[in-house]
C-alpha positions in Angstrom: 147.1 119.2 194.4 149.2 117.9 197.2 152.8 116.8 196.6 152.7 113.2 195.7 154.4 110.6 197.9 157.0 108.9 195.7 157.8 105.2 196.0 161.3 104.3 196.9 163.9 104.2 194.2 164.3 100.4 194.5 160.6 99.9 194.2 160.5 102.2 191.1 163.4 100.2 189.5 161.6 97.0 190.3 158.4 98.2 188.6 160.2 99.5 185.6 162.0 96.1 185.2 158.6 94.4 185.1 157.5 96.4 182.0 160.9 96.7 180.4 160.8 93.4 178.4 158.0 94.8 176.3 160.2 97.8 175.5 163.3 95.7 174.8 161.2 94.0 172.1 160.3 97.4 170.7 164.0 98.4 170.9 165.1 95.4 168.9 162.3 95.9 166.4 163.6 99.4 165.8 167.2 98.1 165.7 166.2 95.6 162.9 164.6 98.3 160.8 167.0 101.3 161.0 166.2 104.6 159.3 168.6 107.4 158.5 168.1 111.1 159.1 164.6 112.4 158.2 163.6 108.9 157.0 162.3 107.7 160.4 158.8 107.0 159.1 158.4 103.5 160.6 160.0 104.5 163.9 157.8 107.6 164.1 154.7 105.5 163.3 155.6 103.0 166.1 156.3 105.7 168.7 153.1 107.6 167.8 150.9 104.5 168.1 152.3 103.6 171.5 152.0 107.1 172.9 148.4 107.4 171.7 147.6 104.0 173.1 148.8 105.2 176.5 146.8 108.4 176.5 149.2 111.0 175.2 148.2 113.8 172.9 150.4 113.3 169.9 151.4 115.8 167.2 153.5 114.6 164.3 155.4 116.2 161.5 157.5 118.6 163.5 160.9 118.7 161.9 159.8 116.2 159.2 159.5 112.9 161.0 159.7 114.3 164.5 156.8 114.2 167.0 155.7 115.2 170.5 153.6 113.3 173.0 152.0 115.5 175.7 150.5 114.4 179.0 149.0 116.8 181.6 148.2 116.1 185.2 146.8 118.3 187.9 147.0 122.1 187.8 150.7 122.5 188.0 152.2 125.2 185.8 155.6 123.6 185.2 156.3 122.3 181.7 159.0 119.7 181.2 160.6 118.4 178.0 162.4 115.1 177.7 164.0 114.3 174.3 165.0 111.1 172.6 166.7 110.8 169.1 165.5 108.2 166.6 167.8 108.1 163.6 170.4 105.4 162.5 173.8 105.7 160.8 175.0 104.7 157.3 177.1 101.8 158.6 177.1 98.1 157.6 176.3 96.1 160.8 178.6 93.3 161.9 177.2 92.2 165.2 175.7 88.9 164.2 172.7 89.5 166.4 169.4 87.8 165.8 167.8 91.2 165.5 170.6 92.7 163.3 169.7 95.4 160.7 167.6 94.1 157.8 168.7 97.1 155.7 172.1 96.8 154.3 174.3 99.8 154.9 172.1 101.2 157.7 172.4 100.4 161.4 171.7 101.7 164.9 175.4 102.2 165.7 174.8 105.0 168.3 172.0 103.6 170.4 169.2 105.9 169.3 167.0 102.8 169.2 167.8 102.4 173.0 167.1 106.1 173.7 163.7 105.9 172.0 162.8 102.7 173.9 164.0 104.3 177.2 161.7 107.3 176.8 158.8 105.0 175.7 159.3 102.9 178.7 159.1 106.0 180.9 156.1 107.2 179.0 154.2 104.0 179.6 155.0 104.0 183.3 154.1 107.7 183.8 150.9 107.3 182.0 149.8 104.3 184.0 151.4 104.8 187.4 153.4 108.0 187.6 152.2 110.8 189.8 153.2 114.3 188.7 151.6 117.8 188.6 152.2 119.7 185.4 152.8 119.2 181.7 155.0 116.5 180.3 156.3 116.9 176.8 158.1 113.9 175.3 160.1 115.0 172.2 161.1 112.3 169.7 163.6 113.9 167.4 164.8 112.9 163.9 168.2 113.4 162.3 170.6 113.9 165.2 173.4 112.4 163.2 175.0 115.4 161.3 171.7 116.8 159.9 170.5 119.0 162.7 167.0 117.6 163.4 166.9 119.4 166.7 167.4 122.8 164.9 164.7 122.0 162.4 162.2 121.2 165.2 163.1 124.4 166.9 162.8 126.4 163.7 159.4 124.9 163.0 158.0 126.1 166.3 158.6 123.2 168.7 158.8 125.4 171.8 156.0 127.8 170.6 153.7 124.8 170.3 155.0 123.0 173.4 156.6 125.5 175.8 159.1 124.0 178.2 160.5 125.5 181.4 163.3 123.0 181.3 164.5 120.2 178.9 166.7 117.2 179.3 168.2 114.4 177.2 170.4 111.4 177.8 172.9 109.3 175.8 174.3 105.9 176.4 178.0 105.8 177.4 180.1 102.7 176.6 182.8 102.3 179.2 180.5 103.5 182.0 179.1 100.6 184.0 175.4 99.7 183.6 173.4 101.4 186.4 175.7 104.4 186.5 175.0 108.0 185.4 177.4 110.8 184.6 176.8 114.5 184.5 178.9 117.7 184.0 178.1 121.4 184.3 179.0 124.0 181.8 180.4 123.2 178.3 179.8 119.4 177.9 180.1 118.6 174.2 182.0 120.4 171.5 180.8 122.5 168.6 181.2 121.0 165.2 182.1 122.7 161.9 182.6 121.2 158.5 185.2 122.7 156.1 185.6 121.8 152.4 188.7 123.0 150.6 189.0 122.9 146.8 192.5 123.4 145.3 192.7 123.9 141.6 195.9 123.7 139.6 196.9 122.5 136.1 197.0 118.9 135.0 200.1 117.5 133.3 201.8 114.3 132.3 203.5 112.6 135.2 206.8 112.6 133.3 206.7 116.3 132.8 205.2 117.8 136.0 206.8 121.2 135.3 204.1 121.7 132.7 201.4 121.6 135.4 200.6 123.0 138.8 200.2 120.2 141.2 197.6 120.5 144.0 198.7 117.3 145.6 201.8 118.9 147.2 199.7 121.7 148.6 197.1 119.3 150.0 199.8 117.3 151.8 201.3 120.5 153.2 197.9 121.6 154.4 197.2 118.3 156.1 200.4 118.5 158.1 200.3 122.2 158.8 196.8 122.3 160.1 197.8 120.4 163.2 200.2 123.2 164.2 197.2 125.5 164.5 196.1 123.5 167.6 199.5 122.5 169.0 201.1 126.0 168.6 198.3 128.6 168.4 195.6 127.4 170.8 196.2 127.6 174.5 197.0 124.1 175.7 194.3 124.3 178.4 191.6 125.1 175.8 190.4 122.2 173.7 190.3 122.1 169.9 190.4 119.2 167.4 191.0 119.5 163.7 190.4 116.3 161.7 191.2 115.9 158.0 188.7 113.1 157.2 189.1 113.0 153.4 191.6 113.9 150.8 190.5 113.3 147.2 193.1 114.0 144.6 193.9 112.2 141.3 193.0 108.8 139.9 196.0 107.3 138.0 199.7 106.9 138.4 201.1 109.1 135.6 198.9 112.3 135.6 199.5 115.3 137.7 195.9 115.9 139.0 194.1 119.2 138.4 192.1 119.3 141.6 192.3 118.3 145.2 189.5 118.3 147.7 189.9 118.2 151.5 187.1 117.6 154.0 187.8 118.7 157.5 186.0 118.5 160.9 186.6 121.1 163.5 185.6 120.8 167.2 186.0 123.3 170.1 184.5 123.9 173.5 184.5 127.7 173.5 183.1 130.3 171.0 186.4 132.3 171.1 188.5 129.2 170.1 185.9 128.3 167.4 186.3 131.8 165.9 190.1 131.7 166.2 190.3 128.3 164.5 188.1 129.4 161.6 190.0 132.6 161.0 193.4 130.7 161.0 192.3 127.8 158.8 191.1 130.3 156.2 194.3 132.4 156.3 196.6 129.3 156.4 194.9 127.5 153.5 194.8 130.6 151.3 198.5 131.3 152.0 199.4 127.7 151.2 197.5 127.8 148.0 199.0 131.0 146.9 202.5 129.8 147.7 202.0 126.8 145.4 200.4 128.9 142.6 196.9 127.3 143.0 193.4 128.7 143.0 191.5 127.9 146.2 187.9 127.9 147.5 186.9 127.3 151.1 183.4 126.4 152.3 183.2 126.8 156.1 179.9 125.4 157.5 179.0 125.9 161.1 177.1 122.8 162.2 176.4 122.2 165.9 177.1 124.7 168.7 178.7 123.8 172.0 176.3 121.9 174.3 176.1 123.7 177.6 174.6 122.3 180.7 173.3 125.0 183.0 174.9 124.5 186.4 171.7 124.6 188.3 170.1 122.0 186.0 173.2 119.8 186.1 173.0 119.9 189.9 169.3 119.0 189.8 170.0 116.1 187.5 172.8 115.0 189.8 170.6 114.9 192.8 167.9 113.0 190.9 170.5 110.5 189.9 171.9 110.1 193.4 168.4 109.6 194.7 167.8 106.8 192.1 171.1 104.9 192.1 173.2 106.2 195.0 176.1 108.6 195.0 178.6 105.8 194.3 177.1 105.3 190.9 176.9 109.0 189.9 180.1 110.6 188.5 181.3 113.9 187.2 182.4 113.5 183.5 184.8 115.7 181.7 183.6 117.4 178.6 183.9 115.4 175.4 184.9 116.5 171.9 181.9 114.7 170.4 179.0 116.9 169.3 175.2 116.7 169.8 172.5 118.8 168.2 170.5 118.8 171.5 172.7 121.9 171.9 170.2 123.8 169.8 167.4 122.9 172.2 169.5 124.0 175.1 170.0 127.4 173.4 166.2 127.9 173.6 165.4 126.2 176.9 167.6 125.6 179.9 168.4 122.1 180.9 171.1 119.4 180.9 172.4 116.4 179.0 173.1 113.1 180.9 175.3 110.1 180.2 173.8 106.6 180.9 176.2 103.6 181.5 176.1 101.1 178.6 178.6 98.7 180.2 182.2 97.5 180.0 184.0 95.2 177.8 182.0 92.8 175.6 178.8 93.6 177.6 178.4 97.1 176.2 181.9 98.6 176.0 182.1 98.7 172.2 182.2 102.4 171.2 179.4 104.0 169.2 179.7 104.5 165.5 181.2 101.1 165.2 179.8 98.2 163.1 180.0 95.9 166.2 178.1 98.2 168.6 174.8 97.4 170.2 172.8 99.2 172.8 172.9 97.3 176.1 169.3 96.3 177.0 170.4 96.0 180.7 170.7 99.8 180.7 167.1 100.4 179.7 165.5 100.1 183.2 167.9 102.6 184.8 167.4 105.1 182.0 163.6 104.8 182.1 163.5 105.0 185.9 165.7 108.1 185.8 163.3 109.8 183.4 160.4 108.9 185.7 162.1 110.2 188.8 163.2 113.4 187.1 159.6 114.0 185.8 158.2 113.5 189.3 160.8 115.7 190.9 160.4 118.5 188.4 156.6 118.4 188.1 155.4 118.9 191.6 
């Protein structure tokens, strides 16, 4: 099969913009009916129906509500994976949009509705007009938010069923102008660990605290002292973040509580720092508990690993992006301390993770995980055209 002659980037963007209104409607339909991790039944039904309509071979039920749409063209041996996440967040929406969430306490506050629509838009174009030579695997993943849907898909044989030579994903980026793309090589997003600490003392009347053993004092000492593990024990040029997200201790004014529970998030960009922080948190908390005469239990749960963009794949993505939007709209972006379970897929298959501009100010600058956030539909054509161009560049 000869190498296809690709249309100009401007012509591609023009063609994508012609079909994007249909996908904007789908995006807003998904937004109005958000589903949390592993609940994405309606979304999965919608995606599967569209892919089947456009001629993709569809397999469902990988990782619960996950699915893959596959399309083969020519005799090429390259196998490409493109991934979009589908789940929403447990947040009460406050956007006032006509297509706001119809499910109280659930909303698409991270733009996964947009990611799904972007990949569907690219799927439609590639099925109807796109020239490529090889195997295209479109992966629609559940449960990116905290529940590790990517890992579950991998563990259930995603890449045994659908082998990929490379895999890519994108995420919208508030604060980056629409039409812009950002990419970095190497560690790109942080690992994420969850720590639960249970301190147990002896309850007593508030007027006679000497009859009890108060976990509240120890909890306060731990909250303050944990920050010194980063500021004084981790090299200032190596990133780490410790966040105490919850302290639950006591209920009334005049009782020394028996228990205190702390919930902590830990993020790092290097395995060595991750190990160092875990070791020191455990030692520090145990020492604090002992000094206050308390019993202590620590549950240390490793969640997402560091997301690492392979340098050669990051450079490939950068060149595709420059070809599409021009070098003035493609930027290097420093690693962020947010986490992303696409890291699990990149541990199995080389590839890269890309940032797509969601806009500035009121037109898309609201940060994700915020009740006022909405995906910027103006970003959809650039995202879809990027996937099309990447597929055509990789599958030749």
